[in-house]
C-alpha positions, -999 to 999 in steps of 0.1 A, spaced: -7 121 77 24 99 73 25 65 92 9 62 125 17 97 137 -10 121 143 -4 157 147 -13 157 184 13 129 190 38 150 172 30 180 194 38 157 224 70 146 208 80 183 200 72 195 234 97 170 248 123 178 221 119 214 230 131 205 265 164 191 252 155 154 255 165 130 228 140 116 203 148 80 214 144 86 251 111 103 245 96 75 224 113 46 244 99 59 277 62 63 265 38 37 254 15 64 241 41 75 214 51 56 184 87 42 178 113 69 170 118 54 135 81 61 128 86 96 139 117 102 117 98 84 86 68 107 93 90 137 94 106 128 60 71 124 44 51 154 58 63 190 54 42 202 84 57 176 107 90 184 95 86 221 104 73 212 138 102 188 143 129 214 131 116 242 154 113 218 184 151 208 177 162 245 174 144 253 207 159 222 223 194 232 212 189 265 231 181 245 262 214 226 257 233 258 254 219 268 288 228 234 302 264 238 290 266 273 305 252 259 338 277 229 338 306 253 331 297 277 358 288 252 385 315 255 413 335 225 422 328 209 455 355 205 481 371 172 474 409 161 472 428 173 441 426 140 423 388 139 424 384 177 414 405 170 383 384 141 374 353 162 378 368 189 355 376 164 329 340 148 332 325 183 327 347 188 297 335 157 280 299 164 289 302 199 275 321 186 244 293 162 237 265 189 242 283 213 218 284 186 191 246 179 196 240 216 196 259 222 164 237 196 146 204 206 161 207 242 152 228 248 123 208 279 112 201 296 145 169 296 165 147 307 137 161 281 114 162 305 86 190 305 59 193 342 59 202 342 94 236 324 86 243 339 51 278 350 60 307 352 35 319 316 30 356 327 23 378 355 30 404 369 6 436 385 18 453 410 -4 489 421 4 498 455 -9 481 480 -31 478 458 -61 449 433 -63 456 405 -87 428 397 -110 411 366 -97 381 347 -109 349 359 -94 343 344 -60 310 341 -44 306 368 -17 342 366 -5 351 393 22 381 412 12 406 422 39 435 444 29 466 440 51 482 472 39 463 503 37 459 521 3 482 551 0 462 582 -7 
């Protein structure tokens, strides 16, 4: 096992990560858990710990997605117009921050599998019937803007 991090402690960390908490807040609020840097170092050195960590982050991202949904759907309270606008702006910043975190925690989806996101990396647009000979592109999706004449 890498560093001072046992599998049991990593399970505790992962349980909290899966709840959508940040690694720093988890480790800084508990005397039983190692420093967050120790966790990151252990994850880099041990493949099993990395898998646990990655799965917990992916599940935590789903929790963040639910949180964004709840924030967006929460009705505004009856306040004066200036306070209502400030509340809308606060929620927008909060959701934007959560979206940024979500995108980094779950780049490959909940299962964290590359094949879940193997989408074409580019789109090729062709105008007209004649397709110019172009060098081979990696899995490009071709969209014809003018239908073929039959």
